Backbone bond lengths (Angstrom), bond angles and torsions (degrees), N, CA, C in turn:
res aa  C-N    CA-C-N  psi(-1)  N-CA   C-N-CA  omega(-1)  CA-C   N-CA-C  phi
1 X - - - 1.404 - - 1.498 115.48 -
2 X 1.350 121.22 132.15 1.360 124.73 177.81 1.577 112.38 -74.47
3 X 1.263 117.70 137.68 1.509 122.07 170.03 1.440 111.75 -111.79
4 X 1.323 114.64 164.66 1.477 122.83 -176.77 1.611 104.34 -68.43
5 X 1.371 116.54 -37.80 1.504 116.01 178.82 1.502 112.24 -57.74
6 X 1.381 115.34 -38.91 1.440 117.89 175.91 1.519 116.91 -62.60
7 X 1.353 111.55 -33.69 1.419 114.33 176.79 1.438 116.35 -65.79
8 X 1.345 125.73 -22.84 1.325 128.87 172.41 1.528 114.64 -69.23
9 X 1.379 112.53 -29.12 1.512 123.80 177.09 1.517 112.82 -67.12
10 X 1.321 118.36 -19.55 1.462 122.06 -178.61 1.455 112.66 -69.42
11 X 1.345 119.09 -36.14 1.413 127.66 172.06 1.464 112.73 -129.90
12 X 1.432 118.08 69.58 1.444 119.45 -177.23 1.507 115.12 -60.35
13 X 1.340 119.34 -25.25 1.352 123.48 176.18 1.474 114.72 -59.16
14 X 1.390 109.97 -45.31 1.481 116.86 179.13 1.533 118.70 -66.63
15 X 1.400 109.83 -35.79 1.422 116.59 177.13 1.526 114.63 -71.57
16 X 1.343 114.23 -31.77 1.478 121.07 177.75 1.549 104.99 -70.50
17 X 1.335 120.77 -38.81 1.439 117.26 -178.43 1.520 113.36 -76.04
18 X 1.388 113.79 -16.99 1.515 118.95 176.81 1.485 112.84 -79.67
19 X 1.326 115.36 -23.67 1.459 120.43 -169.64 1.547 112.50 -116.44
20 X 1.300 120.88 7.49 1.396 122.18 171.76 1.596 106.15 -145.70
21 X 1.332 111.92 149.60 1.465 119.50 -175.28 1.502 112.72 -167.77
22 X 1.363 119.47 154.42 1.478 119.80 173.83 1.536 108.94 -58.03
23 X 1.352 118.05 -36.17 1.446 119.64 177.29 1.422 115.23 -54.85
24 X 1.358 115.09 -46.63 1.525 119.16 171.83 1.440 115.97 -60.02
25 X 1.379 111.48 -42.84 1.514 118.50 -179.16 1.567 107.81 -64.43
26 X 1.189 121.55 -36.44 1.426 126.21 177.40 1.490 110.92 -67.79
27 X 1.401 126.23 -35.28 1.329 128.21 178.40 1.529 108.97 -71.46
28 X 1.289 115.41 -33.34 1.529 118.02 178.18 1.562 108.72 -74.41
29 X 1.311 116.29 -43.85 1.446 115.20 -175.21 1.540 117.33 -87.16
30 X 1.322 112.93 -18.62 1.569 118.93 177.30 1.483 106.78 99.53
31 X 1.409 123.29 2.70 1.408 127.63 -178.62 1.555 110.87 -79.45
32 X 1.339 119.65 -11.32 1.375 120.65 -178.11 1.591 110.87 -74.54
33 X 1.358 122.24 118.70 1.411 124.70 179.65 1.566 107.21 -58.04
34 X 1.392 113.24 142.68 1.454 117.72 177.33 1.466 110.55 -65.34
35 X 1.408 122.49 -34.25 1.383 121.04 179.47 1.561 115.43 -67.73
36 X 1.287 114.58 -35.57 1.465 120.70 173.11 1.579 111.96 -64.89
37 X 1.286 116.04 -38.62 1.437 119.98 176.82 1.440 113.61 -66.91
38 X 1.388 114.24 -39.70 1.489 117.37 177.12 1.435 111.17 -64.53
39 X 1.345 121.25 -40.21 1.438 121.74 -177.93 1.593 109.34 -67.55
40 X 1.308 113.80 -35.11 1.417 114.64 177.80 1.575 112.12 -74.41
41 X 1.319 120.74 -29.02 1.362 121.20 168.09 1.436 117.93 -57.07
42 X 1.424 116.07 -43.40 1.414 121.85 175.80 1.546 112.79 -56.38
43 X 1.344 114.22 -40.87 1.456 115.43 -177.29 1.481 111.06 -78.63
44 X 1.395 117.03 -27.97 1.529 119.08 174.74 1.502 109.71 -64.69
45 X 1.343 115.44 -36.25 1.408 116.59 177.72 1.536 118.17 -61.15
46 X 1.343 110.73 -34.03 1.420 119.72 176.53 1.581 108.55 -72.23
47 X 1.297 121.83 -31.60 1.402 124.80 -173.91 1.556 103.73 -80.91
48 X 1.308 122.44 -31.13 1.469 122.97 179.21 1.566 104.67 -62.64
49 X 1.261 116.29 -44.09 1.450 116.86 -177.72 1.518 113.99 -63.88
50 X 1.416 115.38 -38.52 1.395 123.11 178.03 1.600 106.10 -66.04
51 X 1.232 118.77 -38.52 1.393 123.17 175.34 1.481 116.03 -58.65
52 X 1.250 115.32 -42.02 1.536 120.97 179.72 1.570 108.35 -66.17
53 X 1.299 116.10 -39.10 1.487 119.86 178.36 1.638 108.67 -70.69
54 X 1.213 115.50 -38.54 1.505 119.35 174.46 1.494 110.40 -57.01
55 X 1.336 115.15 -55.27 1.474 121.21 -178.83 1.534 109.64 -49.50
56 X 1.385 116.98 -50.67 1.406 118.66 -178.44 1.460 117.71 -63.65
57 X 1.391 119.48 -18.26 1.520 120.25 173.05 1.466 113.42 -73.36
58 X 1.320 116.94 -18.15 1.484 117.51 -178.01 1.553 113.49 -82.30
59 X 1.317 114.15 -13.61 1.458 120.92 -167.70 1.498 111.33 -61.42
60 X 1.373 116.84 -42.19 1.451 121.81 -176.06 1.463 115.78 -58.24
61 X 1.363 111.67 -45.66 1.486 118.91 -173.67 1.511 115.04 -86.62
62 X 1.383 116.83 -11.44 1.429 123.21 -172.03 1.517 114.12 -69.20
63 X 1.392 117.37 142.22 1.474 113.19 176.11 1.605 103.34 -71.98
64 X 1.391 113.51 162.16 1.418 120.47 -175.69 1.618 111.56 -58.43
65 X 1.344 113.91 -34.55 1.444 110.22 -177.11 1.378 115.08 -71.23
66 X 1.362 123.70 -8.93 1.451 129.73 -178.80 1.444 110.68 -93.88
67 X 1.319 118.29 -12.96 1.590 122.61 -169.48 1.535 106.29 -63.96
68 X 1.360 122.07 -38.77 1.558 114.65 179.64 1.529 109.48 -70.30
69 X 1.211 121.60 -30.20 1.498 120.95 178.43 1.572 108.43 -66.18
70 X 1.327 118.14 -47.55 1.465 121.40 -175.92 1.577 104.60 -67.02
71 X 1.337 117.33 -40.10 1.488 117.03 178.58 1.499 111.12 -58.29
72 X 1.321 117.41 -42.02 1.425 121.31 178.37 1.532 113.38 -65.02
73 X 1.379 114.02 -32.89 1.476 118.74 172.18 1.528 116.65 -61.62
74 X 1.352 108.51 -43.91 1.540 115.93 174.97 1.544 109.49 -63.42
75 X 1.317 117.16 -52.07 1.478 120.86 -175.94 1.540 111.77 -59.81
76 X 1.367 116.14 -44.96 1.455 118.00 174.94 1.569 116.44 -57.36
77 X 1.338 113.63 -39.74 1.424 119.14 177.59 1.682 114.15 -68.91
78 X 1.258 108.27 -37.39 1.514 108.54 -178.64 1.558 110.44 -80.42
79 X 1.397 117.18 -28.59 1.424 118.27 165.28 1.435 117.32 -57.11
80 X 1.351 114.72 -44.77 1.428 123.80 175.16 1.557 113.82 -57.45
81 X 1.311 112.16 -41.94 1.443 115.69 175.20 1.576 114.99 -57.20
82 X 1.318 108.49 -37.92 1.607 112.35 -178.85 1.508 107.30 -72.87
83 X 1.333 118.22 -35.30 1.467 120.97 175.60 1.454 113.12 -65.86
84 X 1.282 116.11 -37.04 1.461 119.09 173.92 1.559 116.47 -66.82
85 X 1.306 113.81 -31.98 1.431 120.68 177.00 1.529 104.45 -67.74
86 X 1.289 122.95 -43.16 1.451 122.52 -175.12 1.577 106.01 -69.42
87 X 1.324 114.80 -39.42 1.457 119.41 178.61 1.480 114.45 -64.05
88 X 1.318 115.64 -39.64 1.452 121.86 172.14 1.497 118.04 -54.29
89 X 1.367 116.53 -38.09 1.359 121.92 177.26 1.526 112.79 -71.03
90 X 1.370 111.90 -39.18 1.417 121.61 -177.55 1.596 110.09 -66.64
91 X 1.253 116.03 -45.61 1.491 123.66 -177.11 1.459 112.35 -100.65
92 X 1.241 124.70 1.65 1.506 120.89 178.36 1.379 114.23 70.79
93 X 1.310 123.64 37.05 1.370 128.57 -175.13 1.542 108.91 -82.33
94 X 1.360 117.47 150.68 1.377 127.06 168.45 1.481 111.98 -75.02
95 X 1.365 123.00 102.48 1.472 121.34 -175.57 1.466 102.28 -134.63
96 X 1.363 121.52 120.26 1.495 122.16 -6.67 1.498 113.15 -77.35
97 X 1.283 120.80 147.30 1.536 121.84 175.36 1.495 106.04 -90.55
98 X 1.353 111.69 178.45 1.517 115.01 168.36 1.444 107.11 -88.92
99 X 1.353 118.89 142.04 1.451 121.27 -174.52 1.527 109.91 -75.14
100 X 1.263 119.11 134.80 1.528 121.02 172.87 1.436 109.49 -74.75
101 X 1.252 120.36 163.96 1.500 122.63 -169.85 1.552 106.85 -60.21
102 X 1.229 119.78 -48.22 1.515 120.32 -177.28 1.636 109.12 -57.50
103 X 1.330 113.31 -41.89 1.456 114.29 -179.43 1.473 109.11 -65.77
104 X 1.274 119.99 -49.29 1.489 124.30 179.56 1.483 115.23 -52.57
105 X 1.378 113.08 -40.36 1.514 119.69 179.27 1.500 107.86 -63.73
106 X 1.315 113.90 -45.53 1.499 117.62 -174.41 1.525 111.00 -69.82
107 X 1.392 120.23 -33.36 1.337 121.08 178.70 1.648 106.11 -66.82
108 X 1.336 121.11 -44.24 1.417 126.75 -177.01 1.663 104.70 -58.74
109 X 1.316 116.55 -50.70 1.502 118.17 -173.37 1.559 107.69 -65.67
110 X 1.322 118.49 -43.75 1.389 124.65 176.20 1.465 115.37 -50.99
111 X 1.273 113.85 -49.71 1.510 115.97 -177.33 1.570 112.65 -76.95
112 X 1.328 113.36 -25.93 1.527 120.60 174.82 1.458 106.87 -66.68
113 X 1.272 120.29 -51.09 1.495 123.53 -176.93 1.501 116.75 -67.57
114 X 1.424 112.67 -25.25 1.423 119.68 177.88 1.576 109.29 -70.43
115 X 1.354 118.61 -18.52 1.260 119.65 -179.61 1.551 114.57 -96.65
116 X 1.297 116.48 0.45 1.423 124.90 177.95 1.566 112.18 -71.53
117 X 1.337 121.16 170.39 1.519 119.24 178.71 1.519 108.99 -50.45
118 X 1.292 120.13 155.39 1.413 124.49 -166.24 1.647 107.14 -65.03
119 X 1.197 126.93 -39.76 1.521 116.30 -179.75 1.480 113.59 -69.38
120 X 1.333 114.85 -27.82 1.572 115.24 175.78 1.556 110.02 -79.29
121 X 1.224 120.55 -28.10 1.474 124.15 -179.24 1.505 106.51 -74.76
122 X 1.322 117.85 -48.02 1.576 116.71 -179.74 1.521 110.27 -71.31
123 X 1.254 122.56 -27.88 1.406 120.36 174.13 1.542 108.58 -65.55
124 X 1.302 120.54 -38.90 1.434 120.40 176.44 1.423 112.86 -65.41
125 X 1.332 119.97 -39.49 1.379 122.62 -174.55 1.650 106.14 -73.23
126 X 1.245 113.76 -37.48 1.478 114.15 170.73 1.548 115.32 -55.12
127 X 1.294 109.87 -47.66 1.643 114.25 -176.75 1.526 105.73 -63.00
128 X 1.335 120.50 -37.91 1.480 121.47 176.38 1.701 109.91 -53.38
129 X 1.194 110.51 -58.68 1.384 117.51 -173.95 1.503 115.03 -67.98
130 X 1.350 116.64 -45.56 1.452 126.47 -179.67 1.571 111.20 -61.46
131 X 1.422 113.01 -38.16 1.482 114.61 -176.52 1.488 108.36 -76.32
132 X 1.355 117.85 -33.92 1.457 121.85 -177.38 1.591 109.76 -70.30
133 X 1.309 116.47 -36.04 1.418 117.89 178.09 1.529 108.43 -71.54
134 X 1.306 121.19 -52.62 1.493 121.11 174.37 1.405 116.46 -52.43
135 X 1.295 118.37 -41.29 1.463 125.08 177.67 1.497 113.07 -55.57
136 X 1.423 115.39 -53.92 1.371 120.60 179.65 1.478 117.60 -63.39
137 X 1.421 112.72 -34.66 1.423 120.12 178.61 1.487 108.30 -59.94
138 X 1.377 117.12 -30.01 1.449 117.16 -176.08 1.513 110.03 -71.29
139 X 1.364 114.90 -17.94 1.558 116.20 -179.30 1.592 110.90 -92.52
140 X 1.394 117.06 1.89 1.380 115.57 -179.21 1.469 110.56 -64.69
141 X 1.384 119.86 150.89 1.447 123.92 -5.45 1.486 115.99 -82.86
142 X 1.342 120.19 -1.28 1.405 123.33 179.71 1.544 113.92 89.90
143 X 1.275 115.72 138.77 1.511 119.26 177.53 1.554 101.01 -65.53
144 X 1.306 118.31 160.93 1.485 125.14 179.87 1.482 110.77 -52.84
145 X 1.228 119.57 -40.70 1.564 120.34 -175.69 1.528 109.80 -68.60
146 X 1.339 118.14 -27.11 1.423 122.67 -171.05 1.516 111.45 -114.57
147 X 1.311 116.96 -1.60 1.512 117.78 -173.20 1.541 110.51 -64.15
148 X 1.256 119.29 -41.02 1.550 116.82 -176.90 1.545 108.16 -60.75
149 X 1.389 119.53 -37.70 1.369 120.71 -177.31 1.590 108.60 -72.08
150 X 1.315 117.14 -40.71 1.404 114.74 -179.58 1.504 113.84 -64.26
151 X 1.373 116.21 -39.81 1.412 123.90 176.19 1.518 107.36 -63.85
152 X 1.302 124.52 -39.43 1.381 125.90 179.78 1.445 114.55 -59.72
153 X 1.356 115.48 -44.23 1.522 123.10 179.76 1.513 116.09 -88.66
154 X 1.403 116.77 12.00 1.317 118.98 179.94 1.578 110.23 -132.73
155 X 1.359 116.33 11.44 1.391 117.91 -168.24 1.519 112.19 -73.71
156 X 1.369 114.83 167.66 1.553 120.41 -176.47 1.437 109.10 -55.36
157 X 1.307 120.67 -49.22 1.503 121.14 -177.92 1.477 114.79 -53.40
158 X 1.314 117.66 -46.00 1.469 118.09 178.03 1.507 110.57 -62.16
159 X 1.435 115.82 -48.35 1.360 115.93 -178.67 1.513 115.29 -59.27
160 X 1.268 116.85 -35.20 1.530 122.66 171.98 1.569 111.73 -61.64
161 X 1.335 116.25 -42.67 1.417 115.12 176.97 1.480 114.91 -67.60
162 X 1.291 115.42 -33.06 1.550 117.96 177.62 1.584 106.20 -70.29
163 X 1.286 123.71 -32.98 1.423 122.69 -179.64 1.525 108.47 -70.96
164 X 1.405 118.87 -42.00 1.472 118.63 174.73 1.481 112.13 -64.94
165 X 1.269 122.66 -38.69 1.443 128.72 178.49 1.702 105.63 -61.10
166 X 1.288 115.50 -48.61 1.353 113.65 178.59 1.626 119.88 -59.55
167 X 1.350 108.85 -43.08 1.460 117.90 171.73 1.531 110.62 -55.01
168 X 1.295 117.93 -45.01 1.551 119.09 -177.21 1.597 106.82 -70.92
169 X 1.285 117.50 -40.46 1.459 117.43 -177.64 1.483 112.47 -68.76
170 X 1.372 121.13 -33.95 1.488 123.21 175.82 1.493 106.05 -68.49
171 X 1.419 120.46 -39.61 1.435 122.92 177.96 1.575 112.86 -57.40
172 X 1.417 109.90 -43.74 1.449 113.66 -178.79 1.585 110.66 -69.00
173 X 1.208 118.84 -37.00 1.515 122.21 179.51 1.529 106.17 -68.05
174 X 1.217 120.55 -30.88 1.450 122.26 -179.63 1.514 115.67 -61.27
175 X 1.473 116.35 -29.06 1.406 123.08 172.91 1.512 117.53 -103.99
176 X 1.427 112.59 13.10 1.453 123.65 -174.40 1.626 106.12 -82.50
177 X 1.299 110.29 150.35 1.502 117.96 168.83 1.487 108.70 -75.90
178 X 1.364 113.35 162.86 1.506 118.13 177.98 1.447 113.52 -56.07
179 X 1.411 118.19 -37.90 1.357 122.53 -179.88 1.535 112.10 -70.36
180 X 1.272 118.41 -30.44 1.498 118.91 177.43 1.468 109.85 -77.68
181 X 1.300 119.64 -34.93 1.545 119.28 174.17 1.529 108.16 -60.94
182 X 1.346 121.37 -43.03 1.370 122.13 177.96 1.537 111.15 -64.87
183 X 1.284 119.74 -35.70 1.502 118.04 177.43 1.459 108.51 -71.62
184 X 1.286 118.69 -33.06 1.441 119.02 -174.31 1.550 106.60 -69.04
185 X 1.388 113.79 -33.80 1.549 117.94 179.94 1.605 107.25 -66.33
186 X 1.258 112.57 -44.33 1.443 115.18 176.79 1.549 114.99 -61.23
187 X 1.302 115.07 -38.61 1.486 125.18 176.94 1.618 105.08 -60.23
188 X 1.157 117.32 -52.49 1.492 116.49 -176.67 1.470 108.54 -60.45
189 X 1.354 122.37 -40.59 1.447 123.33 178.60 1.528 110.29 -60.16
190 X 1.338 117.32 -49.94 1.434 124.03 177.77 1.656 108.93 -51.00
191 X 1.307 111.64 -50.90 1.455 114.11 -177.98 1.564 108.13 -59.38
192 X 1.259 115.06 -46.58 1.495 120.07 -174.12 1.591 108.00 -57.22
193 X 1.281 112.91 -47.99 1.503 121.04 -179.15 1.609 108.57 -59.65
194 X 1.232 116.65 -42.24 1.521 122.05 -179.76 1.497 109.01 -67.33
195 X 1.269 114.45 -45.79 1.459 120.07 -179.55 1.576 109.61 -55.83
196 X 1.380 115.62 -47.91 1.431 121.51 178.35 1.577 112.18 -56.64
197 X 1.297 112.39 -43.96 1.538 117.31 -177.75 1.419 110.86 -70.24
198 X 1.473 119.01 -27.72 1.425 122.89 -176.92 1.593 108.09 -73.88
199 X 1.416 116.30 -34.65 1.473 114.26 -179.87 1.531 108.73 -76.44
200 X 1.326 121.01 -24.35 1.349 123.11 -172.84 1.620 115.90 -92.21
201 X 1.365 112.73 -10.10 1.460 120.12 -167.60 1.546 108.38 -66.20
202 X 1.358 120.71 -21.49 1.416 125.58 179.38 1.479 119.13 -115.93
203 X 1.367 108.37 -45.49 1.456 120.51 -173.71 1.536 108.82 -102.86
204 X 1.281 125.07 113.52 1.464 121.23 176.89 1.494 113.04 -117.08
205 X 1.307 119.74 18.36 1.462 127.85 172.03 1.556 109.55 83.75
């Protein structure tokens, strides 16, 4: 049986680019300029909203056993939107900001993939969350200015959610057709490419 973890191994170069970046290195070392980080936060707030909408698209096709997981994905995304709102007041962020081209392209692909057959859509959503967790883990423990953010995006609750999501995605792939497995592999690659572009859109080292 194919697993989502195995799908990342088909294009390890893409997954590596999705989970490592000078942006993350800068958050770990403290070399990331605050202004660049704030611009990235504005774009991430937009992505969280797109994520909530993407999670909702999976509900109709999902098996009943997965509904609590998808509901948790929606709840986590909407809670993060509230957190970003508070952060925006604190840091003077533009919320909502205009999406940069890399962000807009990611939103479009995410929503498109969320409408694919369920095994494909769930693999894509797993790739989003797993890449994000792995990427921020590479920034641990984080420079003092960024440590609260690094800890926020690598906490135990998020890691547990990603584990649950992986188990569900593997289960969905277990009942998928060969064509759906190949489509899921393509979806994981697309997400990895969009993640890499998202890290690079503001900070280029």
